[in-house]
C-alpha positions as CSV (number, residue, x, y, z in Angstrom):
1,M,0.0,0.0,0.0
2,K,1.3,3.5,-0.9
3,V,1.5,6.5,1.5
4,S,-0.9,8.4,-0.9
5,E,-3.7,5.9,0.0
6,L,-3.6,6.7,3.7
7,M,-2.6,10.3,3.8
8,T,-4.9,13.2,4.6
9,A,-5.2,15.6,1.6
10,P,-5.1,18.4,1.0
11,P,-2.9,19.5,3.9
12,V,-3.6,22.6,5.9
13,C,-0.9,25.1,5.0
14,V,0.1,28.6,5.9
15,T,2.8,31.0,4.9
16,P,5.7,31.8,7.2
17,D,4.3,35.3,7.9
18,A,0.9,33.9,9.2
19,S,0.2,34.9,12.8
20,L,0.0,32.4,15.7
21,A,-3.7,33.4,16.0
22,E,-4.3,32.6,12.4
23,V,-2.5,29.2,12.7
24,A,-4.6,28.3,15.8
25,R,-7.8,29.3,14.0
26,R,-6.9,27.2,11.0
27,M,-6.1,24.2,13.2
28,G,-9.5,24.6,15.0
29,E,-11.5,25.0,11.8
30,S,-9.8,22.0,10.2
31,A,-9.7,19.9,13.4
32,V,-6.0,19.1,12.9
33,G,-3.0,19.2,15.3
34,S,-0.5,20.6,12.9
35,V,-0.1,23.0,10.0
36,L,2.5,22.9,7.3
37,V,4.4,26.1,6.6
38,V,4.9,26.6,2.9
39,D,6.5,29.4,1.0
40,A,6.5,29.6,-2.8
41,G,5.5,26.0,-3.0
42,S,8.3,24.7,-0.8
43,L,7.9,23.2,2.6
44,R,9.6,25.5,5.1
45,G,8.4,23.9,8.3
46,I,5.7,22.4,10.5
47,V,3.9,23.9,13.5
48,T,2.0,21.7,15.9
49,D,-0.6,22.5,18.6
50,R,2.2,21.7,21.1
51,D,4.5,24.3,19.4
52,L,1.7,26.9,19.8
53,A,1.2,26.1,23.5
54,V,4.9,25.6,24.6
55,R,6.9,27.9,22.3
56,G,4.1,30.4,21.7
57,A,1.9,31.0,24.7
58,G,4.3,29.3,27.1
59,G,7.1,31.5,25.7
60,G,5.1,34.6,26.3
61,L,4.7,35.4,22.6
62,D,2.0,37.6,21.3
63,I,-0.8,36.0,19.2
64,G,0.4,38.3,16.3
65,T,3.8,36.7,16.2
66,R,4.8,35.2,12.9
67,V,4.5,31.4,12.8
68,E,8.1,31.0,11.5
69,T,9.1,32.0,15.1
70,V,7.7,28.8,16.6
71,M,7.7,26.3,13.7
72,S,10.1,23.4,13.4
73,S,12.2,23.9,10.3
74,R,13.8,20.5,10.3
75,V,10.9,18.4,8.9
76,V,10.9,14.7,8.3
77,T,9.0,13.9,5.2
78,V,7.8,10.9,3.2
79,A,7.0,10.5,-0.5
80,A,3.5,9.9,-1.7
81,A,4.7,7.0,-3.8
82,D,6.6,5.3,-0.9
83,D,5.3,2.1,0.5
84,V,3.6,2.6,3.9
85,Q,6.4,0.5,5.4
86,A,8.7,3.5,4.7
87,A,6.5,5.7,6.8
88,Y,6.4,3.1,9.6
89,D,10.2,3.1,9.5
90,R,10.4,6.9,9.6
91,F,7.9,7.2,12.5
92,R,9.9,4.6,14.5
93,R,13.3,6.0,13.7
94,T,12.5,9.7,14.4
95,G,9.7,9.7,17.0
96,V,7.7,12.3,15.1
97,R,3.9,11.9,14.9
98,R,3.2,13.6,11.6
99,L,4.9,13.3,8.2
100,P,4.3,15.8,5.5
101,V,3.9,13.9,2.2
102,L,5.7,15.2,-0.9
103,D,5.3,14.4,-4.6
104,A,8.1,15.7,-6.8
105,G,9.0,18.2,-4.0
106,R,5.5,19.5,-3.8
107,V,3.5,19.2,-0.5
108,V,0.4,17.0,-1.3
109,G,-0.7,15.7,2.1
110,V,0.1,14.7,5.7
111,L,0.4,11.2,7.1
112,T,-0.1,10.9,10.9
113,M,0.3,8.1,13.4
114,D,-3.5,8.2,13.7
115,D,-3.8,7.4,9.9
116,L,-1.7,4.3,10.5
117,F,-3.7,3.3,13.6
118,L,-6.9,3.6,11.6
119,D,-5.5,1.4,8.8
120,V,-4.4,-1.2,11.3
121,F,-7.8,-1.2,13.1
122,Q,-9.6,-1.5,9.7
123,R,-7.4,-4.4,8.8
124,L,-8.1,-6.1,12.1
125,A,-11.8,-5.5,11.7
126,D,-11.6,-7.0,8.1
127,L,-9.8,-10.0,9.5
128,L,-12.0,-10.6,12.5
129,G,-15.3,-9.8,10.8
130,P,-15.7,-13.3,9.2
131,M,-14.5,-15.0,12.4
132,A,-17.0,-13.1,14.5
133,R,-19.8,-13.9,12.1
134,S,-18.9,-17.6,12.1
135,I,-18.8,-17.7,15.9
136,L,-22.2,-15.9,16.2
137,Q,-23.7,-18.4,13.7
138,E,-22.6,-21.5,15.5
139,P,-25.3,-23.0,17.7
140,P,-24.5,-22.9,21.4
141,G,-22.7,-26.0,22.7
142,P,-23.8,-28.1,25.6
143,P,-23.7,-26.5,29.0
144,S,-20.5,-26.9,30.9
145,E,-20.4,-29.1,34.0
146,T,-19.6,-26.0,36.2
147,G,-22.8,-24.3,35.1
148,A,-20.9,-21.4,33.7
C-alpha cells in the first residue's frame, strides 16, 4: 500500500508570515493538530498545537507573532509513492507523529500516526469480521459441567 492511499489531503498550509492566532484558528477549523508552513510551493516547516502552546503561549509570545518563530524547520517527510512501510520506519526512527507527504518536491498531504492506527484497526476488523460472524452463527454448545 502506498502512502498516498492513507494520507490526509489536501494538507492545511500557511505561509511563514501567518500569525500564531491565524494558525490556531486554521487548526481549529480543520480539526488538525499541525499545519505545514509553505513558501512559494516549498515546505519550510511544520507547527503543531504543542508548538503553539509551549513555544508560543508558554514562551510569552503575542498572538500576532509570525509562525516561523515557533515552527520546526527540520521536517521529516515521506514521498506519496513510498510504500507505507517506509512511513512506519520513519515514525519509528524519528519519533515524530506527523509526516508531510511530498510528490516531486510539492506538498500533497500529511500522514499521521492516527492514519496508520486507523489502517491497522480496519485491517483487524476485516480479519475478525468473518471470524465473529462464524462464531455468532454457531449453535450454542452443551452447558459446561460447572454451570458457567
